[in-house]
N, C-alpha and C positions, 0 to 999 in steps of 0.2 A: 639606136637607143641614145647614143651620146648627143645627137642633135636635139632630141626631145628634152633631155635633161638641161642642156644649155638654154633652150628656149624657155623652159619653166623658170630657171634661175634668173634669166634676164627679165622676164615678166615680173617676178617678185621684186627684183632690184628696182625696177621702174616704179613699182607700187609702194616702195618704201621699206621693204624687208631689209634686214642687215646684209651687208655685202662684205666679203672677205677683205681684210685690210683696213676697213673703215671702223673707227672706234676701237675700244678695247673690250676684251672678253673677260668677264669676271669668273674665275673657276668655281666660285661658290654657287653661281647660277647655272652651270652646265649640268646636263643630264648625261649620265654614263650608261652605256648599254653593252651587253655581251652578245657576240655573234652566235646565233643558233645553228647556222649552216655555213659551209664554205660558199664563197661567191667569187666567180671568175669574171673579171670585167671584160666587156666587149670592146670598150674604148678606154685603155689605161690612162689616157691623158685627162679623162673626165671622171671615170668611175674608179673606185678603190677596191682592190681585192680583199677578201676576208677569209680567214680560216676559222672554223668552229672554235669558239672560246675567246677570240680576240676581244679586247676591250676597246670601245670606241666612245669618244666624247662627241655628242651630236651638237653641231654648230647651227644648223638650219634645217627646217623641215619644209619640203616643197609640197604643193597641193597634190601632185601626181603620185605620192607615196615614196618619192626618192628623198633621202636625207643626206646632207653634207656632213661628213664627220672627219675626225682626226684620230689616228691610232697613236699608241704610245711612242712608236718609232718616228713620229712626225709626218707619216704618210697621210695625205688628205685626198678626199674625193667623195663622189656620190655613191651611195649604197641603197638597196631596197630596204625601206623601213621595216617591212615584215620579216626581215632576216635578223632583226635585233630584238633583244629582250632587256627591259630596263633593269638596272641594278639599283635597288632602294638605297637611299642615303642613310647613314647611321642615325641621324636625327629622326627620320621617319620611322625607322625600325624601333627606336627607343620609345617614341610616342605610342606606337602600336602596342608595345609590351606594357607600357605604363597604363594605357587604357584597359588592357586585359586585367591587370592587377586591381584596378579600381572596381571593376565589375565583380571580381571574385570576393573582394572585401564586402561589397554591398549585397552579395548573394544573387547577383544578376550576371547573365552572360552578355558581354558586349560584342 
């Protein structure tokens, strides 16, 4: 599996996708996810292990469903994207609550 992930990452790097160490990453633009399941890497040099509940900042999403992420402890690697669930940003949650309030004031369900 590690060879497949490496090949996908190299393909996207050639096509102009962001590559680790190139440019800076703005934390305001990162998406954060929570691990839904444990994941044991087959190739720890490429893949990153997960425990259910781990928080991961996703740095890159590959076409094959593998995402490159970084955990709070600094560990980086690829994980299956379907093992992660997005954590909504506070701004997004506030906008959703604000819209619900507008609908209630106007007598409409939003």
